[in-house]
C-alpha positions as CSV (number, residue, x, y, z in Angstrom):
1,X,1.4,15.6,42.0
2,X,-1.7,17.0,38.6
3,X,-3.5,14.0,37.5
4,X,-4.3,16.2,35.2
5,X,-5.2,15.1,31.1
6,X,-3.9,17.1,28.7
7,X,-6.6,17.4,25.2
8,X,-5.2,20.1,24.3
9,X,-2.0,19.4,21.5
10,X,0.1,22.7,19.8
11,X,0.5,23.2,16.2
12,X,3.4,21.7,14.9
13,X,2.7,18.1,17.6
14,X,-0.7,18.4,15.3
15,X,0.9,18.1,12.1
16,X,3.4,15.0,13.5
17,X,0.0,13.5,14.7
18,X,-1.1,13.8,11.6
19,X,2.5,12.5,9.3
20,X,2.1,9.0,11.7
21,X,-1.2,8.7,11.4
22,X,-1.3,8.6,7.3
23,X,0.9,6.1,7.8
24,X,-0.9,4.4,11.1
25,X,2.2,4.7,13.5
26,X,-0.3,6.8,15.8
27,X,-1.9,6.2,18.6
28,X,-5.4,6.0,19.9
29,X,-5.3,8.4,21.6
30,X,-3.2,11.1,20.0
31,X,-5.6,10.4,17.3
32,X,-8.5,12.1,19.6
33,X,-6.2,14.6,20.8
34,X,-5.8,15.4,17.1
35,X,-9.6,15.9,15.8
36,X,-10.0,17.3,19.3
37,X,-7.7,20.0,18.4
38,X,-8.7,19.9,14.5
39,X,-12.2,21.0,15.3
40,X,-10.6,24.5,16.5
41,X,-7.2,25.5,14.0
42,X,-8.3,26.3,10.6
43,X,-4.6,26.0,9.4
44,X,-4.3,22.1,11.0
45,X,-7.6,21.3,8.9
46,X,-5.8,22.8,6.0
47,X,-2.4,21.1,6.6
48,X,-4.2,17.6,7.4
49,X,-6.5,18.4,3.7
50,X,-3.7,18.8,2.3
51,X,-1.3,15.7,3.7
52,X,-4.6,13.6,3.2
53,X,-4.8,13.6,-0.6
54,X,-1.0,13.7,-0.9
55,X,-0.5,10.3,0.1
56,X,-3.8,10.0,-1.8
57,X,-2.1,11.3,-5.5
58,X,1.1,9.2,-4.6
59,X,-1.5,6.0,-4.2
60,X,-3.0,6.7,-6.9
61,X,0.7,7.5,-9.3
62,X,1.5,3.9,-9.8
63,X,4.8,4.7,-9.3
64,X,7.4,1.9,-10.1
65,X,10.6,2.1,-7.6
66,X,14.3,1.2,-8.5
67,X,15.3,-1.7,-7.1
68,X,18.2,-2.3,-4.6
69,X,20.9,-3.5,-7.2
70,X,20.4,-0.6,-9.6
71,X,20.2,1.8,-6.4
72,X,24.1,0.2,-5.3
73,X,24.2,1.0,-9.3
74,X,23.2,4.6,-9.2
75,X,25.4,5.7,-6.0
76,X,28.9,3.5,-7.0
77,X,28.8,5.5,-10.4
78,X,27.7,8.7,-9.0
79,X,30.8,8.4,-6.4
80,X,32.4,7.5,-9.0
81,X,32.1,10.9,-10.7
82,X,32.2,12.3,-8.2
83,X,36.4,11.3,-7.9
84,X,37.0,12.1,-11.3
85,X,35.5,15.8,-11.2
86,X,38.2,16.4,-7.7
């Protein structure tokens, strides 16, 4: 049984860890492996940069979300319209 520590990760895993990092769900070890990956992978650096930029823009946008009652009313109206359409 090998106890070798794996420091490199593939791009798809790096992108997943990048997403988790944005929502503060990544572990310290995942972030370390991501940063090592970003040293040598230009595509993932670009993905991370774009992901960070998008997150910052959404935070700045001050978008107001619908409350639960409005969402439920819209769902009922949609279901009703769907039944009428059939």
